[in-house]
PyMOL Python script that loads the backbone (N, CA, C, O; Angstrom):
from pymol import cmd

cmd.read_pdbstr("""\
ATOM      1  N   MET A   1       0.850  -1.175   0.000  1.00  0.00           N
ATOM      2  CA  MET A   1       0.000   0.000   0.000  1.00  0.00           C
ATOM      3  C   MET A   1       0.890   1.229   0.000  1.00  0.00           C
ATOM      4  O   MET A   1       1.867   1.303   0.745  1.00  0.00           O
ATOM      5  N   SER A   2       0.544   2.194  -0.842  1.00  0.00           N
ATOM      6  CA  SER A   2       1.360   3.403  -0.937  1.00  0.00           C
ATOM      7  C   SER A   2       1.186   4.261   0.305  1.00  0.00           C
ATOM      8  O   SER A   2       0.240   4.081   1.072  1.00  0.00           O
ATOM      9  N   GLY A   3       2.101   5.184   0.492  1.00  0.00           N
ATOM     10  CA  GLY A   3       2.021   6.088   1.630  1.00  0.00           C
ATOM     11  C   GLY A   3       0.735   6.893   1.638  1.00  0.00           C
ATOM     12  O   GLY A   3       0.118   7.068   2.689  1.00  0.00           O
ATOM     13  N   SER A   4       0.321   7.391   0.462  1.00  0.00           N
ATOM     14  CA  SER A   4      -0.919   8.185   0.412  1.00  0.00           C
ATOM     15  C   SER A   4      -2.142   7.305   0.632  1.00  0.00           C
ATOM     16  O   SER A   4      -3.123   7.765   1.217  1.00  0.00           O
ATOM     17  N   GLY A   5      -2.112   6.054   0.181  1.00  0.00           N
ATOM     18  CA  GLY A   5      -3.224   5.130   0.417  1.00  0.00           C
ATOM     19  C   GLY A   5      -3.379   4.817   1.894  1.00  0.00           C
ATOM     20  O   GLY A   5      -4.496   4.764   2.407  1.00  0.00           O
ATOM     21  N   LEU A   6      -2.275   4.613   2.571  1.00  0.00           N
ATOM     22  CA  LEU A   6      -2.302   4.337   4.000  1.00  0.00           C
ATOM     23  C   LEU A   6      -2.808   5.550   4.772  1.00  0.00           C
ATOM     24  O   LEU A   6      -3.582   5.407   5.718  1.00  0.00           O
ATOM     25  N   THR A   7      -2.375   6.735   4.374  1.00  0.00           N
ATOM     26  CA  THR A   7      -2.835   7.960   5.023  1.00  0.00           C
ATOM     27  C   THR A   7      -4.344   8.092   4.904  1.00  0.00           C
ATOM     28  O   THR A   7      -5.014   8.400   5.890  1.00  0.00           O
ATOM     29  N   SER A   8      -4.890   7.865   3.716  1.00  0.00           N
ATOM     30  CA  SER A   8      -6.340   7.955   3.530  1.00  0.00           C
ATOM     31  C   SER A   8      -7.064   6.937   4.391  1.00  0.00           C
ATOM     32  O   SER A   8      -8.102   7.244   4.977  1.00  0.00           O
ATOM     33  N   LEU A   9      -6.531   5.734   4.473  1.00  0.00           N
ATOM     34  CA  LEU A   9      -7.151   4.701   5.283  1.00  0.00           C
ATOM     35  C   LEU A   9      -7.193   5.097   6.749  1.00  0.00           C
ATOM     36  O   LEU A   9      -8.212   4.908   7.413  1.00  0.00           O
ATOM     37  N   LEU A  10      -6.107   5.639   7.255  1.00  0.00           N
ATOM     38  CA  LEU A  10      -6.030   6.005   8.665  1.00  0.00           C
ATOM     39  C   LEU A  10      -6.848   7.254   8.991  1.00  0.00           C
ATOM     40  O   LEU A  10      -7.171   7.477  10.157  1.00  0.00           O
ATOM     41  N   GLN A  11      -7.189   8.067   8.001  1.00  0.00           N
ATOM     42  CA  GLN A  11      -7.973   9.270   8.251  1.00  0.00           C
ATOM     43  C   GLN A  11      -9.476   8.994   8.217  1.00  0.00           C
ATOM     44  O   GLN A  11     -10.267   9.886   8.524  1.00  0.00           O
ATOM     45  N   ASN A  12      -9.878   7.797   7.855  1.00  0.00           N
ATOM     46  CA  ASN A  12     -11.283   7.395   7.846  1.00  0.00           C
ATOM     47  C   ASN A  12     -11.481   6.361   8.944  1.00  0.00           C
ATOM     48  O   ASN A  12     -10.712   5.406   9.047  1.00  0.00           O
ATOM     49  N   ILE A  13     -12.499   6.547   9.757  1.00  0.00           N
ATOM     50  CA  ILE A  13     -12.747   5.640  10.870  1.00  0.00           C
ATOM     51  C   ILE A  13     -14.098   4.976  10.647  1.00  0.00           C
ATOM     52  O   ILE A  13     -15.134   5.640  10.650  1.00  0.00           O
ATOM     53  N   ILE A  14     -14.078   3.651  10.451  1.00  0.00           N
ATOM     54  CA  ILE A  14     -15.291   2.885  10.170  1.00  0.00           C
ATOM     55  C   ILE A  14     -15.324   1.673  11.101  1.00  0.00           C
ATOM     56  O   ILE A  14     -14.746   0.635  10.778  1.00  0.00           O
ATOM     57  N   PRO A  15     -15.995   1.789  12.258  1.00  0.00           N
ATOM     58  CA  PRO A  15     -16.073   0.630  13.160  1.00  0.00           C
ATOM     59  C   PRO A  15     -17.083  -0.404  12.655  1.00  0.00           C
ATOM     60  O   PRO A  15     -18.140  -0.053  12.131  1.00  0.00           O
ATOM     61  N   LEU A  16     -16.742  -1.669  12.820  1.00  0.00           N
ATOM     62  CA  LEU A  16     -17.622  -2.789  12.482  1.00  0.00           C
ATOM     63  C   LEU A  16     -17.973  -3.499  13.775  1.00  0.00           C
ATOM     64  O   LEU A  16     -17.103  -3.706  14.621  1.00  0.00           O
ATOM     65  N   ARG A  17     -19.240  -3.879  13.944  1.00  0.00           N
ATOM     66  CA  ARG A  17     -19.681  -4.532  15.173  1.00  0.00           C
ATOM     67  C   ARG A  17     -20.749  -5.575  14.868  1.00  0.00           C
ATOM     68  O   ARG A  17     -21.369  -5.568  13.804  1.00  0.00           O
ATOM     69  N   PHE A  18     -20.946  -6.468  15.830  1.00  0.00           N
ATOM     70  CA  PHE A  18     -22.116  -7.336  15.861  1.00  0.00           C
ATOM     71  C   PHE A  18     -23.050  -6.754  16.903  1.00  0.00           C
ATOM     72  O   PHE A  18     -22.593  -6.264  17.935  1.00  0.00           O
ATOM     73  N   VAL A  19     -24.361  -6.800  16.651  1.00  0.00           N
ATOM     74  CA  VAL A  19     -25.333  -6.304  17.610  1.00  0.00           C
ATOM     75  C   VAL A  19     -26.555  -7.219  17.596  1.00  0.00           C
ATOM     76  O   VAL A  19     -26.942  -7.749  16.554  1.00  0.00           O
ATOM     77  N   GLU A  20     -27.150  -7.390  18.764  1.00  0.00           N
ATOM     78  CA  GLU A  20     -28.384  -8.171  18.852  1.00  0.00           C
ATOM     79  C   GLU A  20     -29.566  -7.216  18.733  1.00  0.00           C
ATOM     80  O   GLU A  20     -29.688  -6.272  19.514  1.00  0.00           O
ATOM     81  N   ILE A  21     -30.431  -7.460  17.764  1.00  0.00           N
ATOM     82  CA  ILE A  21     -31.654  -6.682  17.577  1.00  0.00           C
ATOM     83  C   ILE A  21     -32.800  -7.664  17.406  1.00  0.00           C
ATOM     84  O   ILE A  21     -32.790  -8.484  16.488  1.00  0.00           O
ATOM     85  N   GLN A  22     -33.781  -7.582  18.282  1.00  0.00           N
ATOM     86  CA  GLN A  22     -34.958  -8.452  18.265  1.00  0.00           C
ATOM     87  C   GLN A  22     -34.561  -9.929  18.224  1.00  0.00           C
ATOM     88  O   GLN A  22     -35.138 -10.720  17.477  1.00  0.00           O
ATOM     89  N   GLY A  23     -33.569 -10.283  19.039  1.00  0.00           N
ATOM     90  CA  GLY A  23     -33.158 -11.677  19.172  1.00  0.00           C
ATOM     91  C   GLY A  23     -32.324 -12.218  18.025  1.00  0.00           C
ATOM     92  O   GLY A  23     -32.094 -13.425  17.958  1.00  0.00           O
ATOM     93  N   ARG A  24     -31.867 -11.367  17.126  1.00  0.00           N
ATOM     94  CA  ARG A  24     -31.040 -11.808  15.997  1.00  0.00           C
ATOM     95  C   ARG A  24     -29.735 -11.021  15.968  1.00  0.00           C
ATOM     96  O   ARG A  24     -29.719  -9.821  16.242  1.00  0.00           O
ATOM     97  N   MET A  25     -28.646 -11.701  15.634  1.00  0.00           N
ATOM     98  CA  MET A  25     -27.350 -11.035  15.511  1.00  0.00           C
ATOM     99  C   MET A  25     -27.239 -10.405  14.130  1.00  0.00           C
ATOM    100  O   MET A  25     -27.515 -11.044  13.115  1.00  0.00           O
ATOM    101  N   LYS A  26     -26.829  -9.141  14.109  1.00  0.00           N
ATOM    102  CA  LYS A  26     -26.655  -8.422  12.852  1.00  0.00           C
ATOM    103  C   LYS A  26     -25.282  -7.779  12.830  1.00  0.00           C
ATOM    104  O   LYS A  26     -24.732  -7.428  13.874  1.00  0.00           O
ATOM    105  N   ARG A  27     -24.731  -7.627  11.633  1.00  0.00           N
ATOM    106  CA  ARG A  27     -23.456  -6.914  11.463  1.00  0.00           C
ATOM    107  C   ARG A  27     -23.783  -5.459  11.153  1.00  0.00           C
ATOM    108  O   ARG A  27     -24.645  -5.178  10.320  1.00  0.00           O
ATOM    109  N   ILE A  28     -23.099  -4.536  11.821  1.00  0.00           N
ATOM    110  CA  ILE A  28     -23.343  -3.121  11.578  1.00  0.00           C
ATOM    111  C   ILE A  28     -22.029  -2.378  11.368  1.00  0.00           C
ATOM    112  O   ILE A  28     -20.955  -2.849  11.743  1.00  0.00           O
ATOM    113  N   LEU A  29     -22.147  -1.210  10.760  1.00  0.00           N
ATOM    114  CA  LEU A  29     -21.003  -0.321  10.595  1.00  0.00           C
ATOM    115  C   LEU A  29     -21.493   1.110  10.654  1.00  0.00           C
ATOM    116  O   LEU A  29     -22.674   1.387  10.443  1.00  0.00           O
ATOM    117  N   ALA A  30     -20.587   2.001  10.939  1.00  0.00           N
ATOM    118  CA  ALA A  30     -20.882   3.438  10.919  1.00  0.00           C
ATOM    119  C   ALA A  30     -19.617   4.150  10.454  1.00  0.00           C
ATOM    120  O   ALA A  30     -18.505   3.745  10.790  1.00  0.00           O
ATOM    121  N   ILE A  31     -19.795   5.185   9.698  1.00  0.00           N
ATOM    122  CA  ILE A  31     -18.653   5.992   9.279  1.00  0.00           C
ATOM    123  C   ILE A  31     -18.581   7.158  10.240  1.00  0.00           C
ATOM    124  O   ILE A  31     -19.379   8.091  10.156  1.00  0.00           O
ATOM    125  N   LEU A  32     -17.616   7.107  11.165  1.00  0.00           N
ATOM    126  CA  LEU A  32     -17.484   8.139  12.187  1.00  0.00           C
ATOM    127  C   LEU A  32     -16.754   9.366  11.678  1.00  0.00           C
ATOM    128  O   LEU A  32     -17.052  10.489  12.083  1.00  0.00           O
ATOM    129  N   LYS A  33     -15.803   9.150  10.794  1.00  0.00           N
ATOM    130  CA  LYS A  33     -14.995  10.261  10.309  1.00  0.00           C
ATOM    131  C   LYS A  33     -14.564   9.951   8.889  1.00  0.00           C
ATOM    132  O   LYS A  33     -14.113   8.846   8.586  1.00  0.00           O
ATOM    133  N   MET A  34     -14.709  10.937   8.029  1.00  0.00           N
ATOM    134  CA  MET A  34     -14.218  10.800   6.666  1.00  0.00           C
ATOM    135  C   MET A  34     -13.647  12.156   6.269  1.00  0.00           C
ATOM    136  O   MET A  34     -14.379  13.139   6.152  1.00  0.00           O
ATOM    137  N   ARG A  35     -12.376  12.196   6.070  1.00  0.00           N
ATOM    138  CA  ARG A  35     -11.699  13.469   5.845  1.00  0.00           C
ATOM    139  C   ARG A  35     -12.041  14.074   4.492  1.00  0.00           C
ATOM    140  O   ARG A  35     -12.093  13.372   3.481  1.00  0.00           O
ATOM    141  N   TRP A  36     -12.269  15.356   4.482  1.00  0.00           N
ATOM    142  CA  TRP A  36     -12.504  16.174   3.297  1.00  0.00           C
ATOM    143  C   TRP A  36     -13.791  15.858   2.550  1.00  0.00           C
ATOM    144  O   TRP A  36     -13.901  16.182   1.368  1.00  0.00           O
ATOM    145  N   THR A  37     -14.756  15.242   3.193  1.00  0.00           N
ATOM    146  CA  THR A  37     -16.004  14.946   2.496  1.00  0.00           C
ATOM    147  C   THR A  37     -17.155  14.798   3.478  1.00  0.00           C
ATOM    148  O   THR A  37     -16.953  14.443   4.640  1.00  0.00           O
ATOM    149  N   GLU A  38     -18.356  15.073   3.005  1.00  0.00           N
ATOM    150  CA  GLU A  38     -19.563  14.793   3.776  1.00  0.00           C
ATOM    151  C   GLU A  38     -19.806  13.288   3.720  1.00  0.00           C
ATOM    152  O   GLU A  38     -19.425  12.637   2.748  1.00  0.00           O
ATOM    153  N   HIS A  39     -20.434  12.734   4.748  1.00  0.00           N
ATOM    154  CA  HIS A  39     -20.719  11.304   4.736  1.00  0.00           C
ATOM    155  C   HIS A  39     -22.005  11.021   5.501  1.00  0.00           C
ATOM    156  O   HIS A  39     -22.448  11.821   6.325  1.00  0.00           O
ATOM    157  N   ASP A  40     -22.586   9.875   5.213  1.00  0.00           N
ATOM    158  CA  ASP A  40     -23.810   9.435   5.868  1.00  0.00           C
ATOM    159  C   ASP A  40     -23.472   9.076   7.311  1.00  0.00           C
ATOM    160  O   ASP A  40     -22.540   8.309   7.555  1.00  0.00           O
ATOM    161  N   GLU A  41     -24.217   9.622   8.267  1.00  0.00           N
ATOM    162  CA  GLU A  41     -23.952   9.357   9.677  1.00  0.00           C
ATOM    163  C   GLU A  41     -24.841   8.265  10.248  1.00  0.00           C
ATOM    164  O   GLU A  41     -24.861   8.054  11.461  1.00  0.00           O
ATOM    165  N   SER A  42     -25.580   7.565   9.386  1.00  0.00           N
ATOM    166  CA  SER A  42     -26.452   6.479   9.831  1.00  0.00           C
ATOM    167  C   SER A  42     -25.642   5.275  10.297  1.00  0.00           C
ATOM    168  O   SER A  42     -24.497   5.084   9.886  1.00  0.00           O
ATOM    169  N   ILE A  43     -26.247   4.473  11.154  1.00  0.00           N
ATOM    170  CA  ILE A  43     -25.695   3.170  11.500  1.00  0.00           C
ATOM    171  C   ILE A  43     -26.289   2.188  10.498  1.00  0.00           C
ATOM    172  O   ILE A  43     -27.509   2.071  10.391  1.00  0.00           O
ATOM    173  N   LEU A  44     -25.444   1.492   9.776  1.00  0.00           N
ATOM    174  CA  LEU A  44     -25.876   0.662   8.665  1.00  0.00           C
ATOM    175  C   LEU A  44     -25.698  -0.823   8.951  1.00  0.00           C
ATOM    176  O   LEU A  44     -24.704  -1.231   9.551  1.00  0.00           O
ATOM    177  N   GLU A  45     -26.656  -1.623   8.523  1.00  0.00           N
ATOM    178  CA  GLU A  45     -26.515  -3.078   8.589  1.00  0.00           C
ATOM    179  C   GLU A  45     -25.862  -3.542   7.296  1.00  0.00           C
ATOM    180  O   GLU A  45     -26.169  -3.036   6.217  1.00  0.00           O
ATOM    181  N   PHE A  46     -24.946  -4.521   7.418  1.00  0.00           N
ATOM    182  CA  PHE A  46     -24.361  -5.111   6.217  1.00  0.00           C
ATOM    183  C   PHE A  46     -24.337  -6.620   6.347  1.00  0.00           C
ATOM    184  O   PHE A  46     -24.355  -7.162   7.452  1.00  0.00           O
ATOM    185  N   ARG A  47     -24.294  -7.293   5.208  1.00  0.00           N
ATOM    186  CA  ARG A  47     -24.223  -8.747   5.171  1.00  0.00           C
ATOM    187  C   ARG A  47     -23.055  -9.164   4.292  1.00  0.00           C
ATOM    188  O   ARG A  47     -22.667  -8.455   3.362  1.00  0.00           O
ATOM    189  N   ILE A  48     -22.506 -10.325   4.606  1.00  0.00           N
ATOM    190  CA  ILE A  48     -21.403 -10.882   3.822  1.00  0.00           C
ATOM    191  C   ILE A  48     -21.842 -12.240   3.313  1.00  0.00           C
ATOM    192  O   ILE A  48     -22.314 -13.073   4.087  1.00  0.00           O
ATOM    193  N   SER A  49     -21.691 -12.471   2.012  1.00  0.00           N
ATOM    194  CA  SER A  49     -22.019 -13.778   1.441  1.00  0.00           C
ATOM    195  C   SER A  49     -20.946 -14.164   0.429  1.00  0.00           C
ATOM    196  O   SER A  49     -20.236 -13.308  -0.098  1.00  0.00           O
ATOM    197  N   SER A  50     -20.839 -15.446   0.170  1.00  0.00           N
ATOM    198  CA  SER A  50     -19.834 -15.915  -0.794  1.00  0.00           C
ATOM    199  C   SER A  50     -20.201 -15.490  -2.216  1.00  0.00           C
ATOM    200  O   SER A  50     -19.317 -15.338  -3.059  1.00  0.00           O
ATOM    201  N   GLN A  51     -21.486 -15.296  -2.493  1.00  0.00           N
ATOM    202  CA  GLN A  51     -21.912 -14.900  -3.834  1.00  0.00           C
ATOM    203  C   GLN A  51     -21.715 -13.404  -4.096  1.00  0.00           C
ATOM    204  O   GLN A  51     -21.279 -13.017  -5.180  1.00  0.00           O
ATOM    205  N   ASN A  52     -22.036 -12.563  -3.108  1.00  0.00           N
ATOM    206  CA  ASN A  52     -22.038 -11.112  -3.321  1.00  0.00           C
ATOM    207  C   ASN A  52     -20.973 -10.342  -2.550  1.00  0.00           C
ATOM    208  O   ASN A  52     -20.840  -9.131  -2.727  1.00  0.00           O
ATOM    209  N   GLY A  53     -20.222 -11.020  -1.704  1.00  0.00           N
ATOM    210  CA  GLY A  53     -19.263 -10.311  -0.865  1.00  0.00           C
ATOM    211  C   GLY A  53     -19.986  -9.488   0.186  1.00  0.00           C
ATOM    212  O   GLY A  53     -21.046  -9.891   0.666  1.00  0.00           O
ATOM    213  N   ALA A  54     -19.431  -8.347   0.547  1.00  0.00           N
ATOM    214  CA  ALA A  54     -20.063  -7.472   1.540  1.00  0.00           C
ATOM    215  C   ALA A  54     -21.041  -6.542   0.838  1.00  0.00           C
ATOM    216  O   ALA A  54     -20.741  -5.979  -0.215  1.00  0.00           O
ATOM    217  N   ARG A  55     -22.239  -6.390   1.450  1.00  0.00           N
ATOM    218  CA  ARG A  55     -23.248  -5.530   0.847  1.00  0.00           C
ATOM    219  C   ARG A  55     -24.020  -4.822   1.957  1.00  0.00           C
ATOM    220  O   ARG A  55     -24.376  -5.429   2.968  1.00  0.00           O
ATOM    221  N   ILE A  56     -24.273  -3.529   1.753  1.00  0.00           N
ATOM    222  CA  ILE A  56     -25.055  -2.741   2.701  1.00  0.00           C
ATOM    223  C   ILE A  56     -26.529  -3.099   2.529  1.00  0.00           C
ATOM    224  O   ILE A  56     -27.061  -3.062   1.420  1.00  0.00           O
ATOM    225  N   VAL A  57     -27.184  -3.447   3.642  1.00  0.00           N
ATOM    226  CA  VAL A  57     -28.609  -3.788   3.619  1.00  0.00           C
ATOM    227  C   VAL A  57     -29.439  -2.525   3.775  1.00  0.00           C
ATOM    228  O   VAL A  57     -30.446  -2.354   3.088  1.00  0.00           O
ATOM    229  N   GLY A  58     -29.028  -1.642   4.669  1.00  0.00           N
ATOM    230  CA  GLY A  58     -29.748  -0.395   4.910  1.00  0.00           C
ATOM    231  C   GLY A  58     -29.486   0.132   6.296  1.00  0.00           C
ATOM    232  O   GLY A  58     -28.734  -0.465   7.067  1.00  0.00           O
ATOM    233  N   ALA A  59     -30.103   1.247   6.611  1.00  0.00           N
ATOM    234  CA  ALA A  59     -29.917   1.886   7.916  1.00  0.00           C
ATOM    235  C   ALA A  59     -30.693   1.130   8.985  1.00  0.00           C
ATOM    236  O   ALA A  59     -31.782   0.614   8.732  1.00  0.00           O
ATOM    237  N   ILE A  60     -30.116   1.071  10.184  1.00  0.00           N
ATOM    238  CA  ILE A  60     -30.798   0.492  11.338  1.00  0.00           C
ATOM    239  C   ILE A  60     -31.893   1.466  11.767  1.00  0.00           C
ATOM    240  O   ILE A  60     -31.704   2.682  11.721  1.00  0.00           O
ATOM    241  N   ASP A  61     -33.022   0.935  12.177  1.00  0.00           N
ATOM    242  CA  ASP A  61     -34.167   1.736  12.620  1.00  0.00           C
ATOM    243  C   ASP A  61     -33.730   2.735  13.692  1.00  0.00           C
ATOM    244  O   ASP A  61     -33.060   2.356  14.652  1.00  0.00           O
ATOM    245  N   LYS A  62     -34.098   3.992  13.537  1.00  0.00           N
ATOM    246  CA  LYS A  62     -33.697   5.044  14.486  1.00  0.00           C
ATOM    247  C   LYS A  62     -34.388   4.917  15.836  1.00  0.00           C
ATOM    248  O   LYS A  62     -34.078   5.671  16.759  1.00  0.00           O
ATOM    249  N   ASP A  63     -35.316   3.980  15.968  1.00  0.00           N
ATOM    250  CA  ASP A  63     -35.989   3.754  17.256  1.00  0.00           C
ATOM    251  C   ASP A  63     -35.100   3.026  18.251  1.00  0.00           C
ATOM    252  O   ASP A  63     -35.464   2.900  19.420  1.00  0.00           O
ATOM    253  N   TYR A  64     -33.933   2.542  17.809  1.00  0.00           N
ATOM    254  CA  TYR A  64     -33.031   1.795  18.686  1.00  0.00           C
ATOM    255  C   TYR A  64     -31.936   2.684  19.234  1.00  0.00           C
ATOM    256  O   TYR A  64     -31.439   3.585  18.558  1.00  0.00           O
ATOM    257  N   MET A  65     -31.566   2.405  20.499  1.00  0.00           N
ATOM    258  CA  MET A  65     -30.454   3.092  21.155  1.00  0.00           C
ATOM    259  C   MET A  65     -29.478   2.025  21.645  1.00  0.00           C
ATOM    260  O   MET A  65     -29.850   0.860  21.783  1.00  0.00           O
ATOM    261  N   GLY A  66     -28.245   2.414  21.905  1.00  0.00           N
ATOM    262  CA  GLY A  66     -27.257   1.494  22.448  1.00  0.00           C
ATOM    263  C   GLY A  66     -26.745   0.495  21.431  1.00  0.00           C
ATOM    264  O   GLY A  66     -26.276  -0.580  21.803  1.00  0.00           O
ATOM    265  N   ILE A  67     -26.827   0.828  20.168  1.00  0.00           N
ATOM    266  CA  ILE A  67     -26.434  -0.088  19.098  1.00  0.00           C
ATOM    267  C   ILE A  67     -24.984  -0.562  19.279  1.00  0.00           C
ATOM    268  O   ILE A  67     -24.707  -1.756  19.166  1.00  0.00           O
ATOM    269  N   PHE A  68     -24.070   0.357  19.556  1.00  0.00           N
ATOM    270  CA  PHE A  68     -22.655  -0.023  19.633  1.00  0.00           C
ATOM    271  C   PHE A  68     -22.274  -0.657  20.966  1.00  0.00           C
ATOM    272  O   PHE A  68     -21.113  -1.016  21.162  1.00  0.00           O
ATOM    273  N   THR A  69     -23.224  -0.801  21.881  1.00  0.00           N
ATOM    274  CA  THR A  69     -22.943  -1.550  23.104  1.00  0.00           C
ATOM    275  C   THR A  69     -23.058  -3.045  22.850  1.00  0.00           C
ATOM    276  O   THR A  69     -22.561  -3.851  23.637  1.00  0.00           O
ATOM    277  N   GLY A  70     -23.722  -3.425  21.738  1.00  0.00           N
ATOM    278  CA  GLY A  70     -23.904  -4.828  21.396  1.00  0.00           C
ATOM    279  C   GLY A  70     -25.312  -5.334  21.640  1.00  0.00           C
ATOM    280  O   GLY A  70     -25.710  -6.358  21.084  1.00  0.00           O
ATOM    281  N   VAL A  71     -26.077  -4.622  22.473  1.00  0.00           N
ATOM    282  CA  VAL A  71     -27.478  -4.993  22.718  1.00  0.00           C
ATOM    283  C   VAL A  71     -28.331  -3.759  22.501  1.00  0.00           C
ATOM    284  O   VAL A  71     -28.352  -2.857  23.338  1.00  0.00           O
ATOM    285  N   ALA A  72     -29.031  -3.718  21.386  1.00  0.00           N
ATOM    286  CA  ALA A  72     -29.855  -2.568  21.066  1.00  0.00           C
ATOM    287  C   ALA A  72     -31.150  -2.597  21.858  1.00  0.00           C
ATOM    288  O   ALA A  72     -31.712  -3.665  22.100  1.00  0.00           O
ATOM    289  N   LYS A  73     -31.622  -1.431  22.259  1.00  0.00           N
ATOM    290  CA  LYS A  73     -32.891  -1.314  22.982  1.00  0.00           C
ATOM    291  C   LYS A  73     -33.729  -0.269  22.287  1.00  0.00           C
ATOM    292  O   LYS A  73     -33.217   0.738  21.800  1.00  0.00           O
ATOM    293  N   ARG A  74     -35.022  -0.521  22.247  1.00  0.00           N
ATOM    294  CA  ARG A  74     -35.932   0.474  21.668  1.00  0.00           C
ATOM    295  C   ARG A  74     -35.950   1.712  22.557  1.00  0.00           C
ATOM    296  O   ARG A  74     -36.011   1.611  23.782  1.00  0.00           O
ATOM    297  N   ALA A  75     -35.894   2.880  21.925  1.00  0.00           N
ATOM    298  CA  ALA A  75     -35.971   4.140  22.669  1.00  0.00           C
ATOM    299  C   ALA A  75     -37.364   4.278  23.267  1.00  0.00           C
ATOM    300  O   ALA A  75     -38.356   3.891  22.648  1.00  0.00           O
ATOM    301  N   GLU A  76     -37.429   4.819  24.447  1.00  0.00           N
ATOM    302  CA  GLU A  76     -38.732   4.988  25.106  1.00  0.00           C
ATOM    303  C   GLU A  76     -39.276   6.376  24.904  1.00  0.00           C
ATOM    304  O   GLU A  76     -40.362   6.690  25.390  1.00  0.00           O
TER     305      GLU A  76
END
""", "prot")
cmd.dss("prot")
cmd.show_as("cartoon", "prot")
cmd.util.cbc("prot")
cmd.orient("prot")
């Protein structure tokens, strides 16, 4: 990886997590920081398959809180 490629990688922060929502484990990601550009601040569900690789399913319902703790709870 080139020096500029590594720099770009380190300037973007994208955490990946597993979270339990309604009794099912889901993979999620969020883009916390992306240098020099606007970005979607949603928490996104993604799936990985041998046929399609990694694919974004969509945003997690905004009614949930505590997503990055690993156990999501509906907001009251």
